[in-house]
C-alpha positions, 0 to 999 in steps of 0.5 A, a space after each residue: 425244450 420241454 419237460 414232463 414234471 412227475 405231476 404230469 404238467 409241462 415245464 419249459 426251458 429256454 435261453 434268453 436272446 438278450 445275449 444277441 441284442 438287436 433293436 429292429 425286427 430285421 435284427 431279431 430275424 438274424 438272431 434266429 438264423 445266426 444264433 438260435 437255430 445253430 444252438 438247437 442243432 448242437 443240442 440235437 433237438 427238433 424244437 428249442 425254446 427261446 426267451 425272446 427279447 424285443 426292443 421297443 422298435 422291434 415290438 412296435 413294428 410287430 404291433 403296427 403290422 400283424 402280418 409281420 407277427 404272423 411271419 415271425 411266428 411262421 419263421 420260428 416254426 420253420 427254424 424249430 424254435 418256440 417262444 413261451 416267455 419274453 424278457 421285457 426288462 430292457 427297453 432298448 439299447 441293450 447292445 450299447 457300449 455302455 448300458 449301466 443305469 440306462 437299462 432301468 428306464 423307462 420305469 414303472 412310473 413312466 407311462 411308456 413302460 406300461 405301453 411297452 409291456 402291454 405291447 409285449 403281452 399282445 405279441 406274446 399271445 400271438 407267438 405262443 405255440 398252439 398247444 400252449 395257453 400261458 406265457 410269461 414276461 419278466 420286467 424290471 422291479 418297479 424302478 432303480 431306487 433313485 429318484 423313486 425313493 424320494 418321489 412321494 407319488 412314485 409308488 402310487 403311479 407304479 401301482 396304478 400302472 400295474 393294476 391297469 396292466 392286470 386289467 388289460 391282461 384279463 381282457 387279452 385272455 378273454 379275447 385270445 384264450 391265452 393267459 399272459 403273466 408278468 413277473 417283477 424281477 428283483 435286482 440289487 440296487 432297485 426299489 425291489 431288490 429282494 423277494 422280501 421287497 416284492 411282497 408288499 407291492 405285489 400284495 398291494 396290486 393283488 392280481 394273479 397275473 402280476 407276480 414275480 420272476 426269480 432270477 437266481 443270480 440276483 437271489 444269490 447276489 443279495 445272499 437270499 436263501 432260496 428256501 426262505 424266499 420261496 416260502 415267503 412267496 408261498 405264504 403271501 400267495 404270490 405267483 412265480 411267473 418265471 425263473 431265470 437260471 443264472 449264476 453270480 460271481 462269488 469271491 470267498 476272500 475279497 481281502 486277498 490281493 490275488 482275489 481282488 486282482 481276479 475280480 478286477 478282470 470282471 470290472 468292465 464298462 458295459 453293464 452294472 455289476 452290483 456287489 454285495 456282502 453280508 455281515 451281522 449288521 445286514 447287507 452292504 453293497 456298491 452299485 458296481 464292481 469297480 466301486 467295491 474294488 477301489 473304495 472302502 464302502 464295502 467291508 472285505 471281511 466276508 465273501 463278496 458276490 457280484 451281479 455278473 452272470 457267469 456261464 452256468 457250466 464254466 465257473 471262473 478259475 480260483 480264487 473265484 467261483 460262481 453261485 451255481 449251488 444257489 441255482 441248484 437249491 432254488 431249482 429244487 424248490 421251484 420244480 423239484 416238489 410234488 408240483 412245479 411253482 413255475 412252468 417257465 425256466 430261462 437261462 439268462 447269461 447275457 454277459 458272454 461278450 463282457 467276460 474277461 478277454 481270455 474267456 470270451 467266445 471268439 466266434 458265433 460258433 464258440 458262443 453257440 457251443 457255450 449256450 448249448 453247454 449251459 442248456 445241457 447243464 440245465 437239462 441235467 439238473 432238471 432230469 436229476 430232479 425227476 423231470 423227463 425231457 420231451 421230444 
C-alpha cells in the first residue's frame, strides 16, 4: 500500500511474511498464493506491499539462480504484490516449534550474518518495483547480550562487519541504481536493547546506509518514550531505515491474581517474550514471560510489558491491554511531521499462532481476515495524520 505524504513523497505500508514462515523458495511462492494475495483481495487493493522474509536456504536459491529471482519478481507482479523491504532478522527456523534464543544466531560477530545480509541486499535490489529506488532491510541488533558482553573482541568484529556491508551497499547502488539501507532493530535482551543503546555503535559505523529499524512493540516493552527516542536519533544523525508497527502486551496491575492468570495464557513455548517493568531505579526485566510469572526477579508494583506482538486491531481482554497508544505516538513522530522520517512501514504481528488458543485464527481465511484488519487500522492511522492513500 502506498501513501502520499503532504510533502509529496511516498510512504509504503506492508505486512511482514514471517507470520507465514517458509524455509524454501517453493514455500515462499506458496505464501504469496495462499496468504498474501488473499489479504490483498480482502482489502480491495490492486497492489499490496509485503515485507518479505527469506530464510537462508530460500535466499541462497535466488542468489544462485538469477532466473529464479526474475521469476519471483514476475510472480509478485502477477499477484498484485510488491516488495520494498525485507525482514532480515531471523536467519532460518522461524517456523520451528521452539525458536526462543535461536532467532539471534548467527549474530553480527559471525561472518555468515554478513554474507546472508549481503545476499538479501542484492536480492532486494532485484525485487524492488521499477519506480522505487530505495529498499530497506531490518536486522538483529548486533547480538543477544551473552556471550557478546564478555567477548572483548565482539564489538570490533561487529563494527567491521557492518562497515564492510556499508561498502558493499555503496557498490550495489553504483551497479544497480538501487539504494538499500539496513536497520538494526533494538530488542529487549539484546546488545542493543533500546534506541539509546543504538546510538554509539551506529555512530561508530558512521554510514548513512546503516541505520535503525524502530519496532514499536520493542520500543514500548522497554518503556521508551517515542518523542525522546526520535529526538535522540535526529540529534545523532541516524537514519530510520524502516519502522515496524507492532504492539506489546501491557499489564497495569501485575500483582493481582487475575492479571497474572491472564498473562499466563500468553506464556508459550515457541517465542521468547521478554518482560519489563520500570521503577525509580530503572528498567527491570526477565528473558521470558513465564520467568516473570514464576520467579521473584521482576517487581510487580508497577505495570509490566511483555514482548508479545498482539494484533493491532484486537487488544486482549481486560485486565490486559496492548501498547497501541505507543504505536500511535511513534507513528505521529515518524510520518506525521512536515517530512517523513522513514518511507517504509511494516505491520509485523508474527505471533498469531502463538496467541492463547481461543484467540488464534482457525483457518487461512481467518488469518487473512485478521491481517487485513490490522492493515486497515494502520491505513486509518496514516490517513488521520494527513497522508493520502494511493491506488
